[in-house]
PDB file of N, CA, C and O in Angstrom:
ATOM      1  N   ALA A   1      90.941  99.813 107.311  1.00  0.00           N
ATOM      2  CA  ALA A   1      91.018 101.360 107.625  1.00  0.00           C
ATOM      3  C   ALA A   1      91.776 102.267 106.755  1.00  0.00           C
ATOM      4  O   ALA A   1      91.425 103.367 106.329  1.00  0.00           O
ATOM      5  N   ALA A   2      92.824 101.659 106.568  1.00  0.00           N
ATOM      6  CA  ALA A   2      93.893 102.287 105.628  1.00  0.00           C
ATOM      7  C   ALA A   2      93.343 102.480 104.447  1.00  0.00           C
ATOM      8  O   ALA A   2      93.707 103.603 104.100  1.00  0.00           O
ATOM      9  N   LEU A   3      92.482 101.889 103.404  1.00  0.00           N
ATOM     10  CA  LEU A   3      91.731 101.629 102.106  1.00  0.00           C
ATOM     11  C   LEU A   3      90.693 102.701 102.138  1.00  0.00           C
ATOM     12  O   LEU A   3      90.587 103.712 101.443  1.00  0.00           O
ATOM     13  N   GLY A   4      89.870 102.191 103.216  1.00  0.00           N
ATOM     14  CA  GLY A   4      88.717 103.581 103.530  1.00  0.00           C
ATOM     15  C   GLY A   4      89.141 104.882 103.804  1.00  0.00           C
ATOM     16  O   GLY A   4      88.406 105.824 103.509  1.00  0.00           O
ATOM     17  N   PHE A   5      90.489 105.107 104.456  1.00  0.00           N
ATOM     18  CA  PHE A   5      90.969 106.657 104.105  1.00  0.00           C
ATOM     19  C   PHE A   5      91.660 107.088 103.195  1.00  0.00           C
ATOM     20  O   PHE A   5      92.277 108.138 103.380  1.00  0.00           O
ATOM     21  N   LEU A   6      91.750 106.423 101.995  1.00  0.00           N
ATOM     22  CA  LEU A   6      92.254 106.579 101.130  1.00  0.00           C
ATOM     23  C   LEU A   6      90.911 106.741 100.031  1.00  0.00           C
ATOM     24  O   LEU A   6      90.832 107.124  98.864  1.00  0.00           O
ATOM     25  N   GLY A   7      89.997 106.286 100.951  1.00  0.00           N
ATOM     26  CA  GLY A   7      88.653 106.169  99.720  1.00  0.00           C
ATOM     27  C   GLY A   7      88.000 104.875  98.659  1.00  0.00           C
ATOM     28  O   GLY A   7      87.010 104.753  97.938  1.00  0.00           O
ATOM     29  N   LEU A   8      89.576 103.748  99.172  1.00  0.00           N
ATOM     30  CA  LEU A   8      89.021 102.705  98.032  1.00  0.00           C
ATOM     31  C   LEU A   8      88.722 101.539  99.317  1.00  0.00           C
ATOM     32  O   LEU A   8      89.131 100.379  99.264  1.00  0.00           O
ATOM     33  N   GLY A   9      88.033 102.038 100.308  1.00  0.00           N
ATOM     34  CA  GLY A   9      87.124 101.231 100.951  1.00  0.00           C
ATOM     35  C   GLY A   9      86.087 100.492 100.642  1.00  0.00           C
ATOM     36  O   GLY A   9      86.043 100.039  99.499  1.00  0.00           O
ATOM     37  N   ALA A  10      84.939 100.175 101.640  1.00  0.00           N
ATOM     38  CA  ALA A  10      83.452 100.179 101.418  1.00  0.00           C
ATOM     39  C   ALA A  10      83.042 101.721 100.761  1.00  0.00           C
ATOM     40  O   ALA A  10      83.604 102.811 100.861  1.00  0.00           O
ATOM     41  N   GLN A  11      81.854 101.305 100.075  1.00  0.00           N
ATOM     42  CA  GLN A  11      80.842 102.545  99.747  1.00  0.00           C
ATOM     43  C   GLN A  11      80.010 103.331 100.592  1.00  0.00           C
ATOM     44  O   GLN A  11      79.113 102.819 101.262  1.00  0.00           O
ATOM     45  N   PRO A  12      80.273 104.605 100.593  1.00  0.00           N
ATOM     46  CA  PRO A  12      79.946 105.426 101.405  1.00  0.00           C
ATOM     47  C   PRO A  12      78.441 105.574 102.470  1.00  0.00           C
ATOM     48  O   PRO A  12      78.335 106.328 103.437  1.00  0.00           O
ATOM     49  N   PRO A  13      77.385 104.614 101.940  1.00  0.00           N
ATOM     50  CA  PRO A  13      76.573 104.690 102.793  1.00  0.00           C
ATOM     51  C   PRO A  13      77.239 103.507 104.314  1.00  0.00           C
ATOM     52  O   PRO A  13      76.671 103.380 105.399  1.00  0.00           O
ATOM     53  N   LEU A  14      78.078 103.064 104.033  1.00  0.00           N
ATOM     54  CA  LEU A  14      78.255 101.814 105.338  1.00  0.00           C
ATOM     55  C   LEU A  14      79.531 102.440 106.140  1.00  0.00           C
ATOM     56  O   LEU A  14      80.580 102.814 105.614  1.00  0.00           O
ATOM     57  N   PRO A  15      79.258 102.467 107.331  1.00  0.00           N
ATOM     58  CA  PRO A  15      80.348 102.935 107.952  1.00  0.00           C
ATOM     59  C   PRO A  15      81.947 102.521 107.967  1.00  0.00           C
ATOM     60  O   PRO A  15      82.303 101.492 107.394  1.00  0.00           O
ATOM     61  N   GLU A  16      82.652 103.154 108.474  1.00  0.00           N
ATOM     62  CA  GLU A  16      83.872 102.690 108.265  1.00  0.00           C
ATOM     63  C   GLU A  16      85.108 103.236 108.806  1.00  0.00           C
ATOM     64  O   GLU A  16      85.588 104.235 108.271  1.00  0.00           O
ATOM     65  N   TRP A  17      85.653 102.718 109.762  1.00  0.00           N
ATOM     66  CA  TRP A  17      87.059 103.873 110.404  1.00  0.00           C
ATOM     67  C   TRP A  17      87.810 104.577 110.317  1.00  0.00           C
ATOM     68  O   TRP A  17      88.166 105.386 111.174  1.00  0.00           O
ATOM     69  N   GLY A  18      88.545 104.312 108.427  1.00  0.00           N
ATOM     70  CA  GLY A  18      89.144 104.751 107.913  1.00  0.00           C
ATOM     71  C   GLY A  18      88.519 106.180 107.109  1.00  0.00           C
ATOM     72  O   GLY A  18      89.075 107.251 106.866  1.00  0.00           O
ATOM     73  N   ALA A  19      87.355 105.774 106.865  1.00  0.00           N
ATOM     74  CA  ALA A  19      86.288 106.676 105.854  1.00  0.00           C
ATOM     75  C   ALA A  19      86.084 107.716 106.501  1.00  0.00           C
ATOM     76  O   ALA A  19      85.918 108.790 105.924  1.00  0.00           O
ATOM     77  N   MET A  20      86.048 107.550 108.303  1.00  0.00           N
ATOM     78  CA  MET A  20      85.676 108.247 109.503  1.00  0.00           C
ATOM     79  C   MET A  20      86.876 109.640 109.441  1.00  0.00           C
ATOM     80  O   MET A  20      86.732 110.862 109.435  1.00  0.00           O
ATOM     81  N   VAL A  21      87.761 108.963 109.411  1.00  0.00           N
ATOM     82  CA  VAL A  21      89.273 109.597 109.606  1.00  0.00           C
ATOM     83  C   VAL A  21      89.018 110.674 108.192  1.00  0.00           C
ATOM     84  O   VAL A  21      88.805 111.885 108.155  1.00  0.00           O
ATOM     85  N   GLY A  22      89.124 109.811 107.263  1.00  0.00           N
ATOM     86  CA  GLY A  22      89.258 110.552 106.170  1.00  0.00           C
ATOM     87  C   GLY A  22      88.626 112.227 106.314  1.00  0.00           C
ATOM     88  O   GLY A  22      89.101 113.360 106.248  1.00  0.00           O
ATOM     89  N   ASP A  23      87.282 111.608 106.545  1.00  0.00           N
ATOM     90  CA  ASP A  23      86.391 112.729 106.261  1.00  0.00           C
ATOM     91  C   ASP A  23      86.004 113.739 107.325  1.00  0.00           C
ATOM     92  O   ASP A  23      85.011 114.463 107.255  1.00  0.00           O
ATOM     93  N   GLY A  24      86.931 113.716 108.369  1.00  0.00           N
ATOM     94  CA  GLY A  24      86.573 114.347 109.367  1.00  0.00           C
ATOM     95  C   GLY A  24      88.447 115.547 109.444  1.00  0.00           C
ATOM     96  O   GLY A  24      89.009 116.276 110.261  1.00  0.00           O
ATOM     97  N   ARG A  25      88.643 115.135 108.298  1.00  0.00           N
ATOM     98  CA  ARG A  25      90.118 116.086 108.568  1.00  0.00           C
ATOM     99  C   ARG A  25      90.002 117.341 108.325  1.00  0.00           C
ATOM    100  O   ARG A  25      90.901 118.180 108.384  1.00  0.00           O
ATOM    101  N   GLU A  26      88.485 117.563 107.941  1.00  0.00           N
ATOM    102  CA  GLU A  26      88.600 119.398 107.520  1.00  0.00           C
ATOM    103  C   GLU A  26      87.861 119.528 108.725  1.00  0.00           C
ATOM    104  O   GLU A  26      87.216 120.561 108.548  1.00  0.00           O
ATOM    105  N   PHE A  27      87.567 119.061 109.899  1.00  0.00           N
ATOM    106  CA  PHE A  27      87.034 119.574 110.841  1.00  0.00           C
ATOM    107  C   PHE A  27      87.985 119.227 112.277  1.00  0.00           C
ATOM    108  O   PHE A  27      87.703 118.881 113.424  1.00  0.00           O
ATOM    109  N   ILE A  28      89.050 119.476 111.655  1.00  0.00           N
ATOM    110  CA  ILE A  28      90.020 118.295 112.992  1.00  0.00           C
ATOM    111  C   ILE A  28      89.990 119.821 114.137  1.00  0.00           C
ATOM    112  O   ILE A  28      89.682 119.711 115.323  1.00  0.00           O
ATOM    113  N   ARG A  29      90.337 121.049 113.543  1.00  0.00           N
ATOM    114  CA  ARG A  29      90.441 122.244 114.588  1.00  0.00           C
ATOM    115  C   ARG A  29      89.604 122.487 115.084  1.00  0.00           C
ATOM    116  O   ARG A  29      89.716 122.825 116.262  1.00  0.00           O
ATOM    117  N   SER A  30      88.723 122.462 114.660  1.00  0.00           N
ATOM    118  CA  SER A  30      86.952 122.802 115.488  1.00  0.00           C
ATOM    119  C   SER A  30      86.170 121.925 116.211  1.00  0.00           C
ATOM    120  O   SER A  30      85.487 122.303 117.163  1.00  0.00           O
ATOM    121  N   GLU A  31      86.238 120.270 115.661  1.00  0.00           N
ATOM    122  CA  GLU A  31      86.282 119.302 116.341  1.00  0.00           C
ATOM    123  C   GLU A  31      86.813 118.214 115.757  1.00  0.00           C
ATOM    124  O   GLU A  31      86.547 117.664 114.689  1.00  0.00           O
ATOM    125  N   PRO A  32      87.815 117.909 116.830  1.00  0.00           N
ATOM    126  CA  PRO A  32      88.907 116.680 116.670  1.00  0.00           C
ATOM    127  C   PRO A  32      88.138 115.763 117.544  1.00  0.00           C
ATOM    128  O   PRO A  32      88.875 114.862 117.945  1.00  0.00           O
ATOM    129  N   TRP A  33      87.086 115.678 117.926  1.00  0.00           N
ATOM    130  CA  TRP A  33      86.946 114.242 118.455  1.00  0.00           C
ATOM    131  C   TRP A  33      86.404 113.540 117.383  1.00  0.00           C
ATOM    132  O   TRP A  33      86.586 112.322 117.377  1.00  0.00           O
ATOM    133  N   ILE A  34      85.743 114.079 116.424  1.00  0.00           N
ATOM    134  CA  ILE A  34      85.429 113.355 114.984  1.00  0.00           C
ATOM    135  C   ILE A  34      86.528 112.415 114.357  1.00  0.00           C
ATOM    136  O   ILE A  34      86.218 111.369 113.785  1.00  0.00           O
ATOM    137  N   VAL A  35      87.564 112.758 114.467  1.00  0.00           N
ATOM    138  CA  VAL A  35      88.982 111.764 114.235  1.00  0.00           C
ATOM    139  C   VAL A  35      89.344 110.906 114.982  1.00  0.00           C
ATOM    140  O   VAL A  35      89.591 109.717 114.780  1.00  0.00           O
ATOM    141  N   THR A  36      89.403 111.869 116.394  1.00  0.00           N
ATOM    142  CA  THR A  36      90.219 111.201 117.831  1.00  0.00           C
ATOM    143  C   THR A  36      89.158 110.036 117.769  1.00  0.00           C
ATOM    144  O   THR A  36      89.650 109.078 117.173  1.00  0.00           O
ATOM    145  N   LEU A  37      88.060 109.834 118.124  1.00  0.00           N
ATOM    146  CA  LEU A  37      87.252 108.442 118.327  1.00  0.00           C
ATOM    147  C   LEU A  37      87.597 107.154 117.272  1.00  0.00           C
ATOM    148  O   LEU A  37      87.876 105.975 117.489  1.00  0.00           O
ATOM    149  N   PRO A  38      87.464 107.838 116.193  1.00  0.00           N
ATOM    150  CA  PRO A  38      87.876 106.428 115.361  1.00  0.00           C
ATOM    151  C   PRO A  38      89.049 105.746 114.759  1.00  0.00           C
ATOM    152  O   PRO A  38      89.269 104.798 114.004  1.00  0.00           O
ATOM    153  N   GLY A  39      90.028 107.094 115.758  1.00  0.00           N
ATOM    154  CA  GLY A  39      91.425 106.678 115.284  1.00  0.00           C
ATOM    155  C   GLY A  39      91.799 106.223 116.976  1.00  0.00           C
ATOM    156  O   GLY A  39      92.913 105.700 117.005  1.00  0.00           O
ATOM    157  N   LEU A  40      91.493 106.258 117.629  1.00  0.00           N
ATOM    158  CA  LEU A  40      91.478 105.594 118.923  1.00  0.00           C
ATOM    159  C   LEU A  40      90.554 104.034 118.811  1.00  0.00           C
ATOM    160  O   LEU A  40      90.666 103.114 119.621  1.00  0.00           O
ATOM    161  N   ALA A  41      90.028 104.037 118.108  1.00  0.00           N
ATOM    162  CA  ALA A  41      88.780 102.953 118.573  1.00  0.00           C
ATOM    163  C   ALA A  41      89.949 101.930 117.142  1.00  0.00           C
ATOM    164  O   ALA A  41      89.907 100.720 117.363  1.00  0.00           O
ATOM    165  N   ILE A  42      90.736 102.262 116.039  1.00  0.00           N
ATOM    166  CA  ILE A  42      92.127 101.593 115.300  1.00  0.00           C
ATOM    167  C   ILE A  42      93.186 100.987 116.112  1.00  0.00           C
ATOM    168  O   ILE A  42      93.704  99.872 116.057  1.00  0.00           O
ATOM    169  N   LEU A  43      93.408 102.133 116.985  1.00  0.00           N
ATOM    170  CA  LEU A  43      94.964 101.846 117.562  1.00  0.00           C
ATOM    171  C   LEU A  43      94.312 100.841 118.629  1.00  0.00           C
ATOM    172  O   LEU A  43      95.093  99.911 118.834  1.00  0.00           O
ATOM    173  N   VAL A  44      93.205 100.739 119.325  1.00  0.00           N
ATOM    174  CA  VAL A  44      92.778  99.608 120.004  1.00  0.00           C
ATOM    175  C   VAL A  44      92.292  98.313 119.732  1.00  0.00           C
ATOM    176  O   VAL A  44      92.188  97.308 120.435  1.00  0.00           O
ATOM    177  N   THR A  45      91.913  98.650 118.115  1.00  0.00           N
ATOM    178  CA  THR A  45      91.768  97.303 117.671  1.00  0.00           C
ATOM    179  C   THR A  45      93.293  96.520 117.036  1.00  0.00           C
ATOM    180  O   THR A  45      93.708  95.387 116.794  1.00  0.00           O
ATOM    181  N   VAL A  46      93.619  97.510 116.986  1.00  0.00           N
ATOM    182  CA  VAL A  46      95.125  97.045 116.377  1.00  0.00           C
ATOM    183  C   VAL A  46      96.200  96.160 117.662  1.00  0.00           C
ATOM    184  O   VAL A  46      96.666  95.028 117.793  1.00  0.00           O
ATOM    185  N   ILE A  47      96.213  97.143 118.244  1.00  0.00           N
ATOM    186  CA  ILE A  47      97.003  96.632 119.955  1.00  0.00           C
ATOM    187  C   ILE A  47      96.344  95.417 120.600  1.00  0.00           C
ATOM    188  O   ILE A  47      97.055  94.780 121.377  1.00  0.00           O
ATOM    189  N   SER A  48      95.113  95.005 120.401  1.00  0.00           N
ATOM    190  CA  SER A  48      94.544  94.171 120.519  1.00  0.00           C
ATOM    191  C   SER A  48      94.861  92.768 119.817  1.00  0.00           C
ATOM    192  O   SER A  48      95.466  91.797 120.273  1.00  0.00           O
ATOM    193  N   VAL A  49      94.475  92.892 119.002  1.00  0.00           N
ATOM    194  CA  VAL A  49      94.993  92.370 117.491  1.00  0.00           C
ATOM    195  C   VAL A  49      96.724  91.525 118.074  1.00  0.00           C
ATOM    196  O   VAL A  49      96.945  90.404 118.533  1.00  0.00           O
ATOM    197  N   ASN A  50      97.369  92.343 117.861  1.00  0.00           N
ATOM    198  CA  ASN A  50      98.876  92.585 118.219  1.00  0.00           C
ATOM    199  C   ASN A  50      98.996  91.423 118.910  1.00  0.00           C
ATOM    200  O   ASN A  50      99.447  90.379 118.440  1.00  0.00           O
ATOM    201  N   LEU A  51      98.478  91.633 120.356  1.00  0.00           N
ATOM    202  CA  LEU A  51      98.674  90.993 121.868  1.00  0.00           C
ATOM    203  C   LEU A  51      97.851  89.543 121.904  1.00  0.00           C
ATOM    204  O   LEU A  51      97.951  88.671 122.766  1.00  0.00           O
ATOM    205  N   PHE A  52      97.278  89.541 121.097  1.00  0.00           N
ATOM    206  CA  PHE A  52      95.922  88.017 120.957  1.00  0.00           C
ATOM    207  C   PHE A  52      97.027  87.348 120.250  1.00  0.00           C
ATOM    208  O   PHE A  52      97.373  86.251 120.689  1.00  0.00           O
ATOM    209  N   GLY A  53      97.726  87.902 119.078  1.00  0.00           N
ATOM    210  CA  GLY A  53      98.366  86.938 118.217  1.00  0.00           C
ATOM    211  C   GLY A  53     100.055  86.113 119.223  1.00  0.00           C
ATOM    212  O   GLY A  53     100.537  84.990 119.366  1.00  0.00           O
ATOM    213  N   ASP A  54     100.392  87.609 119.695  1.00  0.00           N
ATOM    214  CA  ASP A  54     101.929  87.205 120.552  1.00  0.00           C
ATOM    215  C   ASP A  54     101.238  86.086 121.743  1.00  0.00           C
ATOM    216  O   ASP A  54     101.827  85.020 121.920  1.00  0.00           O
ATOM    217  N   GLY A  55      99.995  86.386 122.517  1.00  0.00           N
ATOM    218  CA  GLY A  55      99.607  85.226 123.273  1.00  0.00           C
ATOM    219  C   GLY A  55      99.603  83.744 122.720  1.00  0.00           C
ATOM    220  O   GLY A  55      99.901  82.753 123.387  1.00  0.00           O
ATOM    221  N   LEU A  56      99.144  83.757 121.137  1.00  0.00           N
ATOM    222  CA  LEU A  56      98.809  82.847 120.390  1.00  0.00           C
ATOM    223  C   LEU A  56      99.942  82.103 120.192  1.00  0.00           C
ATOM    224  O   LEU A  56      99.832  80.949 120.608  1.00  0.00           O
ATOM    225  N   ARG A  57     100.921  82.361 119.730  1.00  0.00           N
ATOM    226  CA  ARG A  57     102.570  82.259 119.133  1.00  0.00           C
ATOM    227  C   ARG A  57     102.910  81.885 120.505  1.00  0.00           C
ATOM    228  O   ARG A  57     102.655  80.689 120.649  1.00  0.00           O
ATOM    229  N   ASP A  58     103.268  82.285 121.322  1.00  0.00           N
ATOM    230  CA  ASP A  58     103.868  82.002 122.842  1.00  0.00           C
ATOM    231  C   ASP A  58     102.764  80.428 123.595  1.00  0.00           C
ATOM    232  O   ASP A  58     103.327  79.640 124.355  1.00  0.00           O
ATOM    233  N   ALA A  59     101.887  80.313 123.375  1.00  0.00           N
ATOM    234  CA  ALA A  59     101.245  79.516 123.836  1.00  0.00           C
ATOM    235  C   ALA A  59     101.518  77.693 123.140  1.00  0.00           C
ATOM    236  O   ALA A  59     101.818  76.588 123.593  1.00  0.00           O
ATOM    237  N   LEU A  60     101.122  78.428 121.570  1.00  0.00           N
ATOM    238  CA  LEU A  60     101.403  77.466 120.563  1.00  0.00           C
ATOM    239  C   LEU A  60     102.596  76.829 120.033  1.00  0.00           C
ATOM    240  O   LEU A  60     102.679  75.627 119.778  1.00  0.00           O
ATOM    241  N   ASP A  61     103.409  77.592 119.897  1.00  0.00           N
ATOM    242  CA  ASP A  61     104.794  77.546 119.114  1.00  0.00           C
ATOM    243  C   ASP A  61     105.763  76.619 120.165  1.00  0.00           C
ATOM    244  O   ASP A  61     106.243  77.257 121.102  1.00  0.00           O
ATOM    245  N   PRO A  62     106.109  75.091 120.087  1.00  0.00           N
ATOM    246  CA  PRO A  62     106.676  74.598 120.391  1.00  0.00           C
ATOM    247  C   PRO A  62     108.230  74.886 120.506  1.00  0.00           C
ATOM    248  O   PRO A  62     108.941  74.176 121.218  1.00  0.00           O
ATOM    249  N   LYS A  63     108.631  75.739 119.924  1.00  0.00           N
ATOM    250  CA  LYS A  63     109.773  76.085 119.759  1.00  0.00           C
ATOM    251  C   LYS A  63     110.207  76.911 120.701  1.00  0.00           C
ATOM    252  O   LYS A  63     111.401  77.072 120.952  1.00  0.00           O
ATOM    253  N   LEU A  64     108.986  77.661 121.458  1.00  0.00           N
ATOM    254  CA  LEU A  64     109.864  78.835 122.455  1.00  0.00           C
ATOM    255  C   LEU A  64     109.397  78.007 123.788  1.00  0.00           C
ATOM    256  O   LEU A  64     109.618  78.545 124.873  1.00  0.00           O
ATOM    257  N   LYS A  65     108.769  76.738 123.760  1.00  0.00           N
ATOM    258  CA  LYS A  65     108.472  75.816 125.397  1.00  0.00           C
ATOM    259  C   LYS A  65     110.381  75.432 125.493  1.00  0.00           C
ATOM    260  O   LYS A  65     110.974  74.886 124.563  1.00  0.00           O
ATOM    261  N   ARG A  66     110.981  75.812 126.651  1.00  0.00           N
ATOM    262  CA  ARG A  66     111.840  75.289 127.237  1.00  0.00           C
ATOM    263  C   ARG A  66     112.217  74.782 128.741  1.00  0.00           C
ATOM    264  O   ARG A  66     112.453  75.530 129.690  1.00  0.00           O
ATOM    265  N   SER A  67     112.221  73.782 128.756  1.00  0.00           N
ATOM    266  CA  SER A  67     112.296  73.127 130.492  1.00  0.00           C
ATOM    267  C   SER A  67     113.263  73.439 131.288  1.00  0.00           C
ATOM    268  O   SER A  67     113.288  72.990 132.434  1.00  0.00           O
TER     269      SER A  67
END
C-alpha cells in the first residue's frame, strides 16, 4: 500500500489500496469515503495479520510456555 501511495506499486489498470488512497487525496474534502474505505481496509488487514502473527507466536514458541 505504501508503494502504491508513492506511485511505485502496480500499474494503473490494477486496483491497489495505496493507489486508491493516493488518487483520492484531491477529493478528501468533498467525498471523504474515497479515501476512508481503502484506508479502513488497510487498517483492518494490518491489524488482522498482526494479531494472527501474535497468536502463532504464542502457540508455537516453546520459550513462552511455562508450567
